[in-house]
N, C-alpha and C positions, 0 to 999 in steps of 0.2 A: 472353572466355574467362568461363565460369561462375563466379559469385560462390563457389561451394563450392570449386571448383579453385583459385581465387585463394587463400582461406584455407589449403587444405591443401598449398600450396606456400610460404606464409608462414613464413620461419625464424626470427622473432622470437616466435612464439606459444609460450607455456609448454607444457611436457610434458603437462599434465593436459589442455587443451584440444587437444592434438595428437591424443592417445589416444582422445578422445571423437570427434573428425572420422574417425580410421582406423576405429574402431568400426562408425560409420553410414554408411562409403563405399560400402556395397551395400545400403543401405535407403532406397529412392527416398523413401518417405512421410516418413520422418526427415529427411532433407536438404530435402524441401521445406518441411516444418514450420519448420525452422531458418533457412532461407534466403528463402523467399517474399518478405519484407518485411522492412525495418528496425523494430525494437520500436518501436511508435507511441508518440509524446509527444503527451499531451492535456492537458487543462487539469489534471489531478491529477499533471502531470508523466510519468513512465514507470515500469512495472512489469512484472516477468516472471520466468520461469524462468532461473537460473543456468546457464550453460553455453556452448560454442561457437555460433556463428552469428551472424548480424545480427538475428535474432528472439529474441536471448537477453541475459541480463545478463552482461557480462564486461568485461575491461579496456578492449577497443575500443569497444563501445557506451557505455562511460562515456565515455572520451574523445571520441565523437563529440558527445554531448550537450553536455560540458563548453564544448566547442568552440563549439558553436553559441551558450551561454550567453555565453561570451567574446566572440563577435563581436557579440551583440546589446548587451553593455556598452560595448565601443569605439564603438559607432555612437551610443550616448547621451551620449558626450563623455568629455573628461579629468576633470570632477567625478565622473562615475558611477565612473570607473575608480580615482579616489582614495579615494572612498567604500568601494569593494570590496564583497568577497561574504563571508557569514559561512557556516562549514559544520559543520554536525552531523551524526551517525551515531546509529543504534540498535546492537544486539548480535547481529546477523546475520551469517551468512556473507560474509566480505569486505567487511562495512560499513566498517571503518576503513581497507581498502586502497582502496576506491573513492572514499572520503573524500579520501584523500591524493593520488590520482592526479587528482581533480578540481582540487585546490589546485595541483597541478603544471601541470595544461594551463592553467587560468585565469591563475596566475601568471606562465607563460612570456609572457603579452603585456602584462606591467606593471601587472596588475590587483592592488591588495592583497587578501591573503585574511587571514581570521581563523578558525583552525581550532579547535574544542573538543579538548582533550588526552585526555577521556574520552567514553565514550558519554553523552549527554544526551538527554531527551526532545524531540520536536518541537516542542511549545509552546515550550520554553525556548530554540529557534532563533530563533523568532520574537521572543521577549523580546530576546535578545543582537542581533538586529538592529536593533531600536529604540533599545536603548541606545548602540549604537555607528555609529549614522546609516549604518547599510550601505545600499547601493544594490540588493543582491539577496541572495538566501540559498539554501542547498541543504541538504537532509537526505537522507541514505542509509537508507531504510528500505522495508519493504514493509508496514508497519502490523501487521495481525493474520493475514497470510497463511501458510500453511504454511512450513516451515526451508528448502525449496528455491527459496523465492522472495526477489528484492530489488528495490530500486526507487530513482528518484531524483526526488525532487519539489522544485520551485523556488519561491521565493518574492519577491515583488516589495517595492518599496521601502517600501511601509506596514507591512510584515510579515506579510501575508497571502499565500495561495497565488495564483500567478499568474492572473489571469483569462483568458478566451480570446484576446483579441486579441494580448495579450503573448506567451502562450504559441505563437502562430502565427508571429510573428516570431521565435522561438528556430528552429521548425520549418523556416522558411525558410531560416535559415543553416545549420542541419545538412544540408538538401537539397542546398547548394551544394558540400558536401565531396565530391569525386570517390573518393577512396581513404582509407578510415577509418586503414590503416597508415601513412601519412606524416604525422599529427597530431603535433606537435611538442610536448613536455612540459619543464619546467624541472626542475633538481637541487633537492632539498629543501633542503640544506645552503646552495645559492647562494641560495635564495629565503630562507631566515632570515638570513644573512649581510646580504643586501641590505635587509633590512626590508619584504620583498613579503609574507612570511609570519609571522603571528603566532599564537603558540597562547594558547588562553583557557580559563578555567574558574572559578578560586576567585572572582574580583570578580564575575563572572556571576550565579554561584551565591548568593552573598551578597546582591547586590541583587535577584535574583527572590524571595529569601525575604522579604525586606524588603517587596516590594510585596505579596506573598501575606497579609501580615498585614494589610493595609489591607482585606481582604475580610471580615473578622471584622463580624458583626451584633449577636450578642448575647453579648458578654464575661461577662456574668453567668450565664448557663445554662452556659458553658463552666467558669467558676471553679466553678459549683456542683456540676456532675456530670463535667466532663471526666476528673477524677483516677479516677474510678470507674468509668469507661466501659472496656471491654475491646474491642479492636479487632484485628482479623485482617487483613493486607493480603499479597498475592501481587504482584509484578512480572512473574510470568510468564517469569522468566528475563530480563527486558528491562531498560530503562534508566530506569525509575521507582523505582528501589529509594532513591537518595538523597534526591532533592527530596520524594518523599512522605513517607518516614519524618522527615525532618528538618522538614517542613512541619507535620506533626501534632504533632510535640513543640513546635514553636514556637507553635501554635495553643492548645496547652493539654490536649495529649493523650499522656500520657508512657507508657500501658500499649499499648503496640501490637505484635503478635506477627507477625513476620514468617515466612510459609512456608519454612522452611529449605531445603527442596528445589529450591524455585523463586527463592531470592533469588540462587544462582548464575548468573552471564551466560553462558550456554550458548546458542551459536547452532544447537544441533540441538533446542532447545524438547524434551528428553528424557522431560519428565512429562507432556505432554500431544500430543494429536492436532492441534489447531490452538492457537496461543496467542492464543485470542479469548474476552475477557471477557464476551463475548454467550452463551457457551456453558456449561451447566451442568458439563459435563466439564471445563472448565478449573478449577472451583470444588472439585473433589472434595478436594484436599488442603487447602483452605483450611476447608471444612465441617468436615473430620475435626479439624483444629486449633481450631475455633470451638468444638466441642462439648467438646473437652477442657478449654477454657478459659472456657467459659460466654460468649463473646463476644456482645456487643450488636450488632455490625457486620462484615460482610466486605466487603472492597474489593479489586479485582484491576483492574490496568493492562494495556494490550496492549503489546509491546516497545517502541514508541515513545511511550507513556504519552501519547498524544492520548486515548484511549477509557478510560472508566470502567465497570466492572462492579460493581454492589453486590448483595449478599444479605443478608436482614433474618428476624428470627424471626417466624414465623406464629403464630396461637392455639394449634397443637399443639405449639410449640415447635421446629418443624423450620425450616431456612433455605429461604427462598423467594428465588430471582433476580427483581429487579425488571427491567423491559424500559426501554429508553431512553427510551421516550415516558412511562412510569410516573414515572422518575428525574427527567427532565425536568420533569414538570408538578408534583412534590413541591417540588423546587428552586425552581421559579418561583413556587409558592405561599409557600413560606417566605420568599425573598428579600423579595417584594412586601407581605408581612404585617408583616415587621419594619422595612421601610422606613416603613410607612404608621404603625406603632406608634411608630418614632423620628421622626415628620414629615420624614423625608428621601426622602420619593417625590416625584419631579419631575412637575410637570404635564404636561410634554411627553415623559414618559418612553415607550419603545416596547420591544416585545419582538420577536424574530426568530426564524423556523422556517423550515424547507424544505418544499416542497410535498408531500414523502412523510411529513412528520411529523404526528403525530396532532392533532386538532381539540382534544383536551383542554386543551392548553396556551392556545388561545385562549379557550376558555371561562374558565380560571382568571384570564387578563389581564384579560377583560370584567369579572369580579367587583370587580377594582380600577380598573375604567374606564380601562385600558391598552390601546391598540391593539396586536394582533400582526400583524407583516407576513410575507407568505411571501417567500421566494427560491427559487431553483432549487437541487437537488441539490447539495451541496458547500459545506464553511464558507467556501470563497474568496468566495461570494457574499454571506456574512454579514459577513465583513470588509469588502469593499468598500462596502457599506450603512453600516456604521459609520464609514468615512471619510467618506462622503459626507454623513451627516447632522453629522459634527463641522466640517465646512466650512459648511454651510448653516446650522446652529443650529436644523433643523425639528425634530427628535427628541433625546432622550438616551438612550442604549443601557442596558437593563438587563440584560438576558439574551438569549443565544442558544444555540438547540440543535437536534439534529438527531436521528432516531430510531435512527441507529446508534450510540449511545452517546457522541455528541460533544457539550459544554456550555461554554460561555464565561461568565464573570462581569465578571471586569476586564478593561478594554482594553488593559493593558500587553501583554497577548499579543494576536495577531490570527488566531488559529486555535484549534480545540477544545482544551481543555486538561484533562486528567483529574487534574492537580496541585490545580487551582484546584477541581475539582469534589468531589475526595477530601475536601479539608478544609471545603468547606461542607456535604458530606453528613454529615462526622462532628459539625460545628456543630449541624445541623438534628437529628440523633439525640440530642444533648445536650439540645436544647430541649424535644424531645416526652419525653425521659426526666423531666425538671423538671415535666412535668404529667401523669406517671404513664402515658404512652403510648409506643407504638413507632412506629417508622416505619411499620410495616404499618398500624397503627391511623390513621395519619395520611393514609394513601392511600385505606382505607375509608371515611374522613371525607369525603374529596374526591369520591370517587364518589357517596356517598349523595347529597351537595349537588347535584353538578354533572352527573349522569347517569353511566352506564357506558360508558366509552370502551375498546373492544378494537382491536388491529391484528394483521395477521400480514404476513409476507413469503414469498414462493415464488421460487425461482431455478432456472432452467433453465441450466446450465452446458453450453457448445457451444464445445470449443476449436476451433484451427486456422482455416484460410482457410474450409473447410466452415460450422464453426460461426459465421464471422462472417456468411457470407452467409444461413446459417439465421435469425439475429437480424435482420439485415434484412427478410428475408420475413416474419418475424413482425410487425414495425411497417408494413411495407407492407400486409399484409392487414387490420390492425386500422384503418387509415386508409381502405383501400379498402371494408371491409365491416364497419363498427363495430357492435358490439351496441346494439339499440334497448331492451333490457331485460336486467336479469341477477337471477337468482332471483325471476322475474315480478315485479320492480320496474322501472320506467321509468326510463332513462335521462334525466335532465333536462339536461345539458350536457355538450359533450366539450370540452375544453382539448386543443389541439394546439399545444404550445410550439414546434415547428419552423415551422409555419405562423403562429404569434403570434394565434390566434384561439381564442376560446370560442364555441361553434355551441349553440344551444338547441335544444330539441324542436321548436319551432314555425319554425324555420328562421333566426330573426334571429342575426346575428353580433356579437359585440365584439371589440374588439382586445384582447390581453394586453399587459401593460407589461414584462414580465420579458425578459430576453435570449433569442434563439431557443436551443433544445435539442432532443434528438430524444426527445421525452417526450410520452405522451399521458396524459390524466387523464379518467376518466369520473366524473360526478357523478349521484347516484341520488336519487329522489325523496324517499326516508326518511332522506337525509343520510348515506347510507353512499357510500363512493367506493371506485374502483380506480383504479390509478396504474402505468403500464407503461413501462421505462425500460433501454435496454442499458446496462449498466456502464460506467463511464468506467477503470477500472481493472482489471477481470477478465473472463475470457470468459464472461459470463453476460448473460442477459436477467432482468431483476427485475421481479415485479410485488408491488403494496403493495397491501393492503386496509386498509379502517377502518370502523368502525359506532359508533353510539351508541344505545344502548337504557335503557329505565327500570330495569331489573335486569341482574345479573351473567349470569344463566342465559340470557336473551333475547341479550344482547350475544354471548355465546359460541357460542349456535346460530346467529345470524345471521352471525357471521364465519364459522365453517365452512362454511354453505351459499354464502355469497358466493364465498370463495376455490375451493370444488370446482366450482361451476357455471363459474365463468370459466377455471379451468385445464383443465377439461374440453375447450375447444376446442384445447389443444396436447398 
């Protein structure tokens, strides 16, 4: 029987999903898109459109991935089952429903479950796991995607997102499920009564806030300027409201203006097109409120509060958004400068960034004689390195970040943490204010000292089965016919992370030390670079560009030429 027919005849399906199925019953293309595959589970977990079908986020695909996770935990033994799973969720459509369904599916197998009573950020899920010594974690979120999406992210026992090998184990267990309508779930009340389900919130919130206070580097600057600083914050209808506002007050910043329209936890995200702090459109209401209050700093977090966007005043008095690369370099410089001043900079300190993140951070780290290590894209790889270095003692983690607005300072969390980054950004702004400067001034000073770095990202959105095939074709074409020059600048080396090789222009080959991934990076003779990778969470092929020049004008011209020349291929 065709899978679509099986769904159409299943009596347990809720009316909303049944109506969807009836509406598409005569549309072959729509049926194929919804049923040609199960929603894929990758190293970032599972993310997709809400709706009926195997290739959609719904009650049944949630049960399937939760059952796969449960079987993985069972295979790990009784200790793992007793340590259990922590589950958190953001403010999206069905986030709480999916979280509870996950708890009921996992709990049915005698696995302990700790479920947040209210929506909380993804980084607080990671924190709670480490506090409770849980074996696994789940957060229901689609990060900064539009409102019609949701997702399921899985965390390992270190509190970081699952690495590829562990994710493969869950996929194998999911593949063994022949009929997702036969997956059994427990009753919530029964789980509560037998102690298999525990709701958590206040104790975790309180301990998390205590740990956040340990990140303060310059209490004097906060004491001198914190009370006079005006900060605007928007959670973009998401889960960051409580931890960010409490954290700022605890840190020493009492004047926090929350954008009222976006403080409401609304799964429609009605005031924005995308709840994405990378976009200026998401800052429009914050900018308006900032101008009304003469705010020194504007902060925004995405729905699950793992990404932070920041806007600062430029010399014209207008608010300018910082890129993730710019904010990362600023935070890194501030952190290393303060630790050097206080003589707390360790000799074996290390900074981590992803392969698509600007080389600006490496230049900042080199200024303090601190090595910067590259990882694959995805914060799980930074988390894995933190764990590795803790065990070996080779390095002491100082800071990790990625260009997509993800930052980590304190290792009590093992994922990007917008709450941590928001507090340190406020402190950094207070420091610059104490020396008569703004964050914008601080960024310009860094550019003048280390060179003008500029970066860009282009994406091709290619949805559905045909889209996947086109993305695979792009990667194949670039491997078979790689460019020998871009904008008339010779390609000096090609890094193929799938093959695990770095091939130089003279034909010599080096082995790469990072895990294998479907990524290509082209290094140019003028220190510019291009990186191409299919997204792990969206139907996109992503193209990253980076340059370094002596002036801002040269850098911007070079970046435009680089991206235009390369994208013309597609």
